[in-house]
C-alpha positions as CSV (number, residue, x, y, z in Angstrom):
1,X,0.1,0.0,-0.1
2,X,1.3,3.5,-0.7
3,X,0.8,5.7,2.2
4,X,0.9,9.5,2.7
5,X,2.0,10.3,6.1
6,X,1.1,13.7,8.1
7,X,2.5,14.5,11.7
8,X,4.6,17.1,13.1
9,X,6.1,16.3,16.8
10,X,7.8,13.9,18.7
11,X,4.5,12.0,19.3
12,X,4.1,11.4,15.6
13,X,7.6,9.6,15.1
14,X,6.9,6.0,16.5
15,X,4.1,5.8,14.0
16,X,6.1,6.9,11.0
17,X,9.0,4.7,11.7
18,X,6.7,1.9,12.0
19,X,5.2,2.4,8.9
20,X,8.8,2.8,7.4
21,X,9.6,-0.6,8.9
22,X,6.3,-2.2,7.6
23,X,5.5,-3.9,4.1
24,X,3.8,-0.8,2.9
25,X,5.5,2.2,1.3
26,X,5.6,5.7,2.6
27,X,5.7,8.1,-0.5
28,X,5.6,11.4,1.1
29,X,5.4,13.1,4.3
30,X,3.8,16.5,5.1
31,X,4.6,18.2,8.2
32,X,4.5,21.9,9.3
33,X,6.9,24.5,8.3
34,X,10.4,24.7,10.1
35,X,10.0,27.0,13.3
36,X,12.5,29.4,15.1
37,X,13.6,27.8,18.3
38,X,15.8,28.4,21.3
39,X,17.7,31.6,22.5
40,X,19.0,32.2,18.7
41,X,15.7,31.7,17.3
42,X,17.4,29.1,14.9
43,X,15.0,27.6,12.3
44,X,14.7,24.0,13.8
45,X,12.8,21.2,11.7
46,X,9.9,19.2,13.2
47,X,11.0,15.7,14.4
48,X,8.8,14.1,11.7
49,X,11.1,16.1,9.1
50,X,14.4,14.7,10.8
51,X,12.8,11.1,10.7
52,X,11.6,11.3,7.1
53,X,14.9,12.9,5.7
54,X,17.1,10.2,7.4
55,X,14.9,7.5,5.7
56,X,15.2,9.3,2.3
57,X,11.2,10.1,2.1
58,X,10.4,13.3,0.4
59,X,9.1,15.9,3.0
60,X,6.6,18.6,2.1
61,X,5.7,21.6,4.1
62,X,2.8,23.6,2.8
63,X,2.0,26.7,4.7
64,X,-1.8,25.8,4.0
65,X,-3.8,22.7,3.0
66,X,-6.6,24.7,1.4
67,X,-4.8,26.7,-1.4
68,X,-4.8,23.5,-4.0
69,X,-1.1,23.4,-3.5
70,X,-1.1,20.4,-0.9
71,X,-3.9,18.6,-3.1
72,X,-2.0,18.5,-6.1
73,X,1.2,17.3,-4.5
74,X,-0.9,14.5,-3.1
75,X,-2.9,13.5,-6.2
76,X,0.9,13.2,-7.9
77,X,2.0,10.7,-5.2
78,X,-0.9,8.4,-6.1
79,X,-1.2,6.9,-2.6
80,X,-3.7,4.7,-1.4
81,X,-4.4,6.1,2.4
82,X,-3.2,8.9,4.3
83,X,-2.4,8.6,8.0
84,X,-2.4,11.6,9.9
85,X,-0.7,11.6,13.5
86,X,-0.7,15.0,15.6
87,X,-0.1,16.9,12.0
88,X,-1.5,20.1,13.8
89,X,-3.7,21.3,10.4
90,X,-7.5,21.0,9.6
91,X,-7.9,18.8,6.3
92,X,-10.4,20.3,3.9
93,X,-13.1,18.0,2.6
94,X,-11.4,17.5,-0.7
95,X,-8.1,15.9,0.8
96,X,-9.9,13.8,3.1
97,X,-11.8,12.2,0.2
98,X,-8.4,12.5,-2.4
99,X,-7.2,8.7,-1.9
100,X,-8.9,5.4,-2.1
101,X,-9.1,4.5,1.7
102,X,-9.3,8.1,3.1
103,X,-7.4,9.6,6.1
104,X,-7.2,7.7,9.3
105,X,-6.1,9.5,12.3
106,X,-4.5,8.4,15.7
107,X,-5.8,10.1,18.5
108,X,-4.2,10.2,21.9
109,X,-7.5,9.5,23.9
110,X,-10.4,7.1,24.1
111,X,-12.7,9.2,22.0
112,X,-15.1,10.6,22.1
113,X,-13.4,11.8,25.4
114,X,-10.8,14.4,24.9
115,X,-11.2,15.7,21.6
116,X,-8.9,18.4,20.7
117,X,-5.2,19.4,20.9
118,X,-4.2,18.3,24.4
119,X,-5.8,15.2,25.4
120,X,-2.8,13.6,27.1
121,X,-2.5,16.5,29.5
122,X,-5.9,17.0,30.0
123,X,-6.4,13.0,31.0
124,X,-4.3,13.8,33.8
125,X,-5.3,17.4,34.7
126,X,-9.1,16.0,34.8
127,X,-8.0,12.9,36.8
128,X,-8.9,10.3,34.6
129,X,-7.8,6.8,35.8
130,X,-7.4,5.4,32.3
131,X,-6.9,6.7,28.7
132,X,-5.4,5.3,25.3
133,X,-5.5,5.7,21.7
134,X,-8.1,5.7,18.9
135,X,-7.6,5.1,15.4
136,X,-10.4,7.1,13.4
137,X,-11.9,7.4,9.9
138,X,-11.3,11.2,9.5
139,X,-14.2,13.4,8.6
140,X,-14.4,17.3,8.3
141,X,-15.1,17.9,11.8
142,X,-12.5,18.1,15.1
143,X,-11.9,14.3,16.1
144,X,-15.6,13.6,15.3
145,X,-15.0,10.8,12.7
146,X,-15.9,7.1,12.9
147,X,-13.8,5.2,15.4
148,X,-12.0,2.3,14.3
149,X,-9.6,0.4,17.1
150,X,-9.2,1.5,20.6
151,X,-6.0,0.7,23.1
152,X,-6.1,1.6,26.7
153,X,-3.7,2.1,29.4
154,X,-4.2,2.8,33.2
155,X,-3.2,6.4,34.3
156,X,-1.2,6.1,37.6
157,X,-0.7,8.6,40.6
158,X,3.0,9.0,39.9
159,X,2.4,9.7,36.1
160,X,2.9,12.9,34.6
161,X,2.1,14.0,31.1
162,X,5.6,13.5,29.7
163,X,5.6,9.9,30.9
164,X,1.9,9.3,29.4
165,X,3.0,10.9,26.2
166,X,5.7,8.3,25.5
167,X,3.7,5.4,26.3
168,X,0.7,6.6,24.2
169,X,3.3,7.5,21.3
170,X,4.6,3.8,21.4
171,X,0.7,2.4,22.0
172,X,-0.4,4.9,18.8
173,X,2.2,3.0,16.7
174,X,0.9,-0.3,17.3
175,X,-2.5,0.6,17.1
176,X,-1.7,2.0,13.6
177,X,-0.2,-1.1,12.3
178,X,-3.1,-3.1,13.6
179,X,-5.6,-1.0,11.9
180,X,-3.9,-1.2,8.6
181,X,-3.8,-4.7,8.9
182,X,-7.7,-5.1,9.8
183,X,-8.2,-2.4,6.8
184,X,-6.4,-4.6,4.4
185,X,-8.5,-7.9,5.4
186,X,-11.6,-5.7,5.2
187,X,-12.6,-6.4,9.0
188,X,-12.9,-2.8,10.2
189,X,-16.0,-1.9,12.0
190,X,-16.4,1.7,11.9
191,X,-18.3,3.0,15.1
192,X,-20.0,6.5,15.2
193,X,-19.0,8.5,18.2
194,X,-21.5,9.5,20.7
195,X,-21.6,13.4,20.9
196,X,-23.4,13.2,24.1
197,X,-20.6,12.0,26.3
198,X,-17.6,13.8,24.3
199,X,-15.8,16.6,25.9
200,X,-12.7,18.8,24.7
201,X,-9.1,19.1,25.6
202,X,-8.0,22.5,24.5
203,X,-4.7,23.7,23.5
204,X,-2.6,24.6,26.7
205,X,-1.3,27.9,27.5
206,X,0.5,29.4,30.1
207,X,-2.4,31.1,31.5
208,X,-3.2,27.4,33.0
209,X,0.1,27.2,35.1
210,X,-1.0,29.0,38.2
211,X,-1.8,26.4,41.1
212,X,-5.2,27.0,43.0
213,X,-4.5,25.6,46.4
214,X,-8.0,26.0,47.1
215,X,-8.8,22.9,45.4
216,X,-8.5,19.5,46.8
217,X,-5.0,17.9,47.2
218,X,-5.9,15.3,44.5
219,X,-6.9,18.2,42.1
220,X,-3.7,20.2,42.9
221,X,-1.5,17.2,42.4
222,X,-2.9,16.2,38.8
223,X,-2.8,20.0,37.8
224,X,1.0,19.8,38.3
225,X,1.7,16.6,36.7
226,X,-0.7,17.3,33.9
227,X,1.5,20.3,33.1
228,X,5.0,18.5,33.6
229,X,7.1,18.8,31.5
230,X,5.6,21.6,30.0
231,X,4.1,24.2,30.2
232,X,4.7,23.4,34.1
233,X,2.5,24.7,37.1
234,X,3.5,27.5,39.0
235,X,3.0,29.5,42.0
236,X,4.3,32.7,44.1
237,X,6.6,32.1,47.2
238,X,7.2,35.5,49.0
239,X,6.4,37.5,45.9
240,X,8.7,35.4,43.5
241,X,7.3,33.2,40.9
242,X,8.4,29.3,40.9
243,X,7.8,26.3,38.5
244,X,6.6,23.4,40.5
245,X,7.4,20.0,38.5
246,X,6.3,17.2,40.8
247,X,4.3,16.7,44.1
248,X,2.7,13.8,45.8
249,X,-0.5,13.8,48.0
250,X,0.3,13.0,51.9
251,X,-1.8,10.7,54.0
252,X,-0.5,12.3,57.0
253,X,-2.5,15.2,59.1
254,X,-1.8,18.6,59.0
255,X,-3.5,21.9,60.3
256,X,-3.7,25.0,58.2
257,X,-5.2,27.0,55.6
258,X,-5.0,26.2,51.8
259,X,-1.7,27.6,50.4
260,X,0.1,27.5,53.6
261,X,3.3,25.7,54.3
262,X,2.9,23.8,57.2
263,X,6.2,21.8,57.2
264,X,9.5,23.1,55.9
265,X,11.9,20.6,57.5
266,X,14.0,19.7,54.5
267,X,10.5,19.5,52.4
268,X,7.8,21.8,51.4
269,X,4.7,20.6,52.7
270,X,1.4,22.6,51.5
271,X,-2.1,22.6,52.6
272,X,-5.0,22.3,49.8
273,X,-8.5,23.4,50.2
274,X,-10.0,19.7,51.1
275,X,-7.8,19.9,54.2
276,X,-5.1,17.5,52.9
277,X,-1.7,18.4,52.1
278,X,0.6,18.1,49.2
279,X,4.5,17.7,49.0
280,X,6.2,19.6,46.5
281,X,9.2,17.5,45.4
282,X,10.5,19.2,42.3
283,X,11.0,23.1,42.2
284,X,12.5,25.7,39.8
285,X,13.5,29.1,40.3
286,X,13.2,31.6,37.6
287,X,16.4,31.4,35.4
288,X,17.5,28.2,37.3
289,X,17.3,24.5,36.8
290,X,14.8,22.5,38.5
291,X,15.9,20.8,41.6
292,X,14.8,18.3,44.4
293,X,13.0,20.4,47.4
294,X,15.5,19.8,50.0
295,X,18.5,21.0,47.9
296,X,16.3,24.1,47.0
297,X,15.7,24.7,50.7
298,X,19.5,24.9,51.2
299,X,19.7,28.2,49.0
300,X,16.2,29.8,49.8
301,X,14.5,30.1,53.0
302,X,10.7,29.5,53.2
303,X,9.2,30.2,56.7
304,X,6.5,27.8,58.0
305,X,3.2,29.6,57.5
306,X,4.1,31.2,54.1
307,X,1.2,31.3,51.9
308,X,1.7,30.2,48.4
309,X,0.5,32.1,45.7
310,X,1.1,35.5,47.4
């Protein structure tokens, strides 16, 4: 089968590698344009582009998928199937219908839950105990197409968005290969999504970062790990902003107001709105590297009774 692959970030790479190592032929790769990164704002290629070029696959980076240029390229490649994994661009109807088997997407949630741009992070922020990946026959909506195959994973309390991202990217590749195999056999049984139980996982922004300690300890913990490693949860300590990279919910009993530091003895324990406490495990001052809290406290004084967020 001749396949066009569309994807951009690191999450997409295992799927592309799986296709490259399969019996099918990847005839072209579409990805986002190179973007400036780092302090020098040097143009940096997306991870998918790097992978494609290492494997001598033609790469296309159109600024628009709607002006006819992309469709012209797709038609010239004479593909049977388009695979889309975190591409980052909406595909118009004429592209969705341009190849024999249409476009199949690998989405990092158990649809119809968590449609949208950031399902991995929101699954943790929302306190989900299970998530997974869904292969889907794409339509013109946002992650609304018929579901093909699903695979699930458990979300453990110590798992952050980075760890879950890596698990789901590998699971996505497995699901993709299985979906294509079943497609060839004619065994796929597309299932309509139930819009009534759907919800959305909007794009992350730095406005989400400040921690609200009036919430329960579990909600605060989920917020911190859902935003790690990016964009990272934040709080203010004595007028200065700090990034909070990891935490744990404590079973010990403490007394204090939400946001109050109730233990500063080689650790930072903070009260939350439900009367339970969390321990901050990793913290980062502005312009510094992240560090464990015990090391941080050797260079920073945080008094017991300090209210975080002020």
